[in-house]
N, C-alpha and C positions, 0 to 999 in steps of 0.2 A: 229928599234933600239932595241938591246938586253939589258935587264936589267943586272946589275952586280950581283944581288942576288935577292932571292924571297922577295916579299912584304908581310909583315905581318901586319895585322890590328887587333887591340883590341878594342872592343866596351866597352865604360864605360858609366854608368848612371851619371848624374849630379844632383845637387839639384834642378834644374830647370826641372820641369816635361815636358816641350816642347823642351828640348835640349838634344841631345846625343853627346858625345865626342868619336872620333875615333882616337886612338893613332896608330901611324905608325913607322915603323923602318927606317925612312928616315929623314933627315933634310929638312924640307919644307922652313924654313926661317933662316936666320943667327941669328936673335934675335927678340923679341917683337912679335906682332901679327898683322894681318890685318883683319879688320872687314867689311864684306859687307852686307848692308841691302837693297840694290837695285840691280836688275839684270843689270841695265845700268851700274852701277859702275863696276860690275864684268866683264862685257864684254871688258872694256878698261884696267882693271888692273890685272885680274886673269883668265887665261884660265880654271883652275881648279874650281874656284868658279862659273864661268859662266856655266860650264857643270852641277854643282850641282843644280844651280837655274832652270835647265830645269826639274827637278823632281817636279812633282805636290805635293803641300803642303809645299814646303820650303820657309820659309820667311827670313832666314838669314844664312850666312855662316861666320865662323871666322877660319882663318888659323893661327896656332901658329908655334912654332919652330919645333915640331914633332907630332902635332895633328891637327885634323879639328873638329870643332863643327858645327852641323847644328841644326837649330831651325825650328820647323814646325809651321804652322798656326793652329789655334784653331780646324779647321775642317780637318786638314792634317791626313792621315792614317800612323801610325808608320810603319806598314808592308811594305807599298809602299816606304816610305822615307828610311827605313833602308836598305831594300833590294837593292834598286837603288844606294843609297850612297856608300854602301860597293862595289858594282860592279864598279861604276865610279872610286872610289878611287884606286882599285886594277888596273883597265886598265890603268888609267892616270899615276900612278907611275911606273908600270912595263914598260910602253912605254917611260919613262923618259921624259915626256912632261913638259913644264914649269908650275911652280905653280903660280908664279906672274911675271909680265912683267916690263921691263925697271925700272923706278924709283918708282914702287909700293911699294918697301921695303924701307920705309922712317921712320923717328923718330915717335914714337907714340904720343909724347907729344907735346902740344902747349904751349902758354903763353911765358912770357919773361924770363930773365935770372937773376933775383935778387938772392941774397944769399938764401933767403927764399924759392923761387921757385926751386932752385937747390937742396936744402936740401929735399924738398918735393919729387922731381923727384927721388933722390938717395933712399929714403926710399921706394917709390913705386916700383922702379926697383929692389932693392936688397932684399926687405922683402915681399911686398904685392903682386906684380904681379906674382912671382913664385908660391906663395900659391894658388892664384885664378885660375892660369893656370892648376893646379892639377884637378881642377873641370871643366875645359874647358871654362874658362872665362878670361877676361882681363879687367883691370881698367887703364885708362890713364888720364893724368892731362890736364885740360883745361886752368885753370887760378887760381890765388890767388888774392882776392880783398876784402879789408875791413875785414880782419880776416877770410874769407870764402874760403875754397878750393873747387874748382868745378872739379869734376871727370866725366868721361864717363864710364858707365858700359857696357861691350860688351860681346858677346858670351853668355855662360850660365848665366852670371851675370845679363844681361838685362832681366828684367821681372821675375826674380827668387824671389820666395816667402821670402827667407832668405836673400835677398840682402840688405834690409834696416837695418837689425841687423848687418850684416857684415860691412856695411858702418858707422854705428853709434857706435857700441860697439867695433868694431875691428879697422878699419882704422882711424876713428876720434880720439879715445883714443890714439893710437899709435903716430899720428902726434901731438897731443896735448902734449903728454909726452916729445917728442923731440923738438917741436918748440912752445914756449909759445904764440906766436902771433896767432896761429890757434885757432879760437873760435869755428868753425863748419866745417863739410864736407857735401856737397850736391852733389847729382847726377844731371847732366844736360841731 
């Protein structure tokens, strides 16, 4: 299959020292992000993530709208991870191979549909997620219970040294300002 145009990949460093972000000149997902922390999950949901998991030292892959982040294990070698990731991304996208399969591109958020939960999702989707995507991460809603918002940190946000500060001083403050019922925000 011939590509419609050249594939451009831009390497970006993230606040997480174990995660790199690869911005691409292609739309990979219509919206949101898909996070893969196990090769078995990638095998059934994302041909691209499955290929990336074959690289020695990769412990996580997150696919965003126009970027991919890879997280390496503590003993992973950045030279090996980066060289192979760049090669696989360029090959996969040049050949127009599928990024995700079937129903893999689904809503990122869980939880119910109460008015408070809908407002939390709206703030996350319109303000928080675009900001953390710039650093190669994603944050999704799990649930709201007894005044506590439970969120998943993904991509470069997972295990990032600055994620606690982002969660408490940024996200928690923003949600509390908009929604008086929010007492606390925690990561699950």
